[in-house]
BALOBA-1460 file (C-alpha; in Angstrom, 3 decimals):
// residues 86
<rec num="1" residu="m" x="91.038" y="149.197" z="35.816"/>
<rec num="2" residu="k" x="87.778" y="148.982" z="33.891"/>
<rec num="3" residu="v" x="84.775" y="146.901" z="34.956"/>
<rec num="4" residu="e" x="81.890" y="146.430" z="32.545"/>
<rec num="5" residu="l" x="78.520" y="145.001" z="33.536"/>
<rec num="6" residu="f" x="76.721" y="143.588" z="30.506"/>
<rec num="7" residu="h" x="72.946" y="143.680" z="30.896"/>
<rec num="8" residu="a" x="69.657" y="144.072" z="29.068"/>
<rec num="9" residu="p" x="66.732" y="146.321" z="29.964"/>
<rec num="10" residu="g" x="64.076" y="144.488" z="31.950"/>
<rec num="11" residu="c" x="66.453" y="141.728" z="33.062"/>
<rec num="12" residu="s" x="65.675" y="141.220" z="36.753"/>
<rec num="13" residu="r" x="68.873" y="139.222" z="37.348"/>
<rec num="14" residu="c" x="70.890" y="142.035" z="35.782"/>
<rec num="15" residu="a" x="69.355" y="144.671" z="38.037"/>
<rec num="16" residu="a" x="69.435" y="142.557" z="41.186"/>
<rec num="17" residu="g" x="72.905" y="143.348" z="42.431"/>
<rec num="18" residu="r" x="73.983" y="146.204" z="40.185"/>
<rec num="19" residu="e" x="74.355" y="148.878" z="42.868"/>
<rec num="20" residu="d" x="76.022" y="146.539" z="45.374"/>
<rec num="21" residu="l" x="78.509" y="145.393" z="42.736"/>
<rec num="22" residu="k" x="79.289" y="148.942" z="41.653"/>
<rec num="23" residu="a" x="79.867" y="149.971" z="45.275"/>
<rec num="24" residu="a" x="82.084" y="146.925" z="45.870"/>
<rec num="25" residu="a" x="84.176" y="147.730" z="42.803"/>
<rec num="26" residu="e" x="84.558" y="151.405" z="43.679"/>
<rec num="27" residu="t" x="85.616" y="150.685" z="47.253"/>
<rec num="28" residu="t" x="88.059" y="147.922" z="46.277"/>
<rec num="29" residu="v" x="90.141" y="149.681" z="43.612"/>
<rec num="30" residu="t" x="90.900" y="153.384" z="43.523"/>
<rec num="31" residu="g" x="90.072" y="155.105" z="40.246"/>
<rec num="32" residu="i" x="88.089" y="152.213" z="38.821"/>
<rec num="33" residu="v" x="86.014" y="152.836" z="35.707"/>
<rec num="34" residu="w" x="82.528" y="151.294" z="35.954"/>
<rec num="35" residu="r" x="80.546" y="150.925" z="32.742"/>
<rec num="36" residu="e" x="77.141" y="149.383" z="32.201"/>
<rec num="37" residu="v" x="76.755" y="147.942" z="28.719"/>
<rec num="38" residu="n" x="73.288" y="147.454" z="27.292"/>
<rec num="39" residu="v" x="73.720" y="144.476" z="24.968"/>
<rec num="40" residu="l" x="70.728" y="145.491" z="22.875"/>
<rec num="41" residu="d" x="72.621" y="148.646" z="21.925"/>
<rec num="42" residu="e" x="76.092" y="147.067" z="21.756"/>
<rec num="43" residu="m" x="75.549" y="143.471" z="20.654"/>
<rec num="44" residu="d" x="78.751" y="143.248" z="18.586"/>
<rec num="45" residu="y" x="80.817" y="144.623" z="21.470"/>
<rec num="46" residu="a" x="79.321" y="142.013" z="23.816"/>
<rec num="47" residu="i" x="80.023" y="139.159" z="21.406"/>
<rec num="48" residu="d" x="83.591" y="140.405" z="20.877"/>
<rec num="49" residu="h" x="84.097" y="139.997" z="24.628"/>
<rec num="50" residu="g" x="82.618" y="136.498" z="24.743"/>
<rec num="51" residu="v" x="79.397" y="137.513" z="26.476"/>
<rec num="52" residu="l" x="76.785" y="134.898" z="25.596"/>
<rec num="53" residu="a" x="74.566" y="135.073" z="28.693"/>
<rec num="54" residu="l" x="73.411" y="137.864" z="30.962"/>
<rec num="55" residu="p" x="74.366" y="139.336" z="33.263"/>
<rec num="56" residu="a" x="78.122" y="139.162" z="32.742"/>
<rec num="57" residu="i" x="81.133" y="141.090" z="33.982"/>
<rec num="58" residu="v" x="84.215" y="141.908" z="31.945"/>
<rec num="59" residu="i" x="87.319" y="143.273" z="33.672"/>
<rec num="60" residu="d" x="89.921" y="145.016" z="31.533"/>
<rec num="61" residu="g" x="88.546" y="143.378" z="28.385"/>
<rec num="62" residu="e" x="88.435" y="139.823" z="29.798"/>
<rec num="63" residu="l" x="85.212" y="137.972" z="30.569"/>
<rec num="64" residu="v" x="85.595" y="137.128" z="34.256"/>
<rec num="65" residu="f" x="82.024" y="136.338" z="35.319"/>
<rec num="66" residu="s" x="79.493" y="134.805" z="32.931"/>
<rec num="67" residu="s" x="76.829" y="135.108" z="35.631"/>
<rec num="68" residu="l" x="76.274" y="137.672" z="38.340"/>
<rec num="69" residu="p" x="78.866" y="137.356" z="41.114"/>
<rec num="70" residu="t" x="78.374" y="138.328" z="44.723"/>
<rec num="71" residu="p" x="80.002" y="141.595" z="45.787"/>
<rec num="72" residu="q" x="82.625" y="139.545" z="47.671"/>
<rec num="73" residu="q" x="83.471" y="137.494" z="44.575"/>
<rec num="74" residu="l" x="83.913" y="140.697" z="42.581"/>
<rec num="75" residu="r" x="86.100" y="142.236" z="45.305"/>
<rec num="76" residu="t" x="88.294" y="139.122" z="45.316"/>
<rec num="77" residu="a" x="88.722" y="139.158" z="41.527"/>
<rec num="78" residu="l" x="89.530" y="142.877" z="41.516"/>
<rec num="79" residu="t" x="92.012" y="142.553" z="44.364"/>
<rec num="80" residu="r" x="93.846" y="139.723" z="42.584"/>
<rec num="81" residu="r" x="94.060" y="141.734" z="39.366"/>
<rec num="82" residu="n" x="95.153" y="144.857" z="41.195"/>
<rec num="83" residu="v" x="98.016" y="142.991" z="42.888"/>
<rec num="84" residu="k" x="99.175" y="141.554" z="39.527"/>
<rec num="85" residu="e" x="99.237" y="145.040" z="37.973"/>
<rec num="86" residu="q" x="101.481" y="146.473" z="40.684"/>
């Protein structure tokens, strides 16, 4: 499973929960791939995934959160997806 956090440098909302979200993802699903995407460097990639506001989280290529979730919200979304994949 791949989780991508779309952010921009200097965005305080983007940085606010980054480490907590990464930790939540890594402890929820074994072997998760965490990627932080700087939209200034990868604007086309962000638009291709429907990211229009920051921060945003894409899971396995699907925009799941168009604003920063809590760690619990991310854990819930990952758990649901993990169950569907099994």
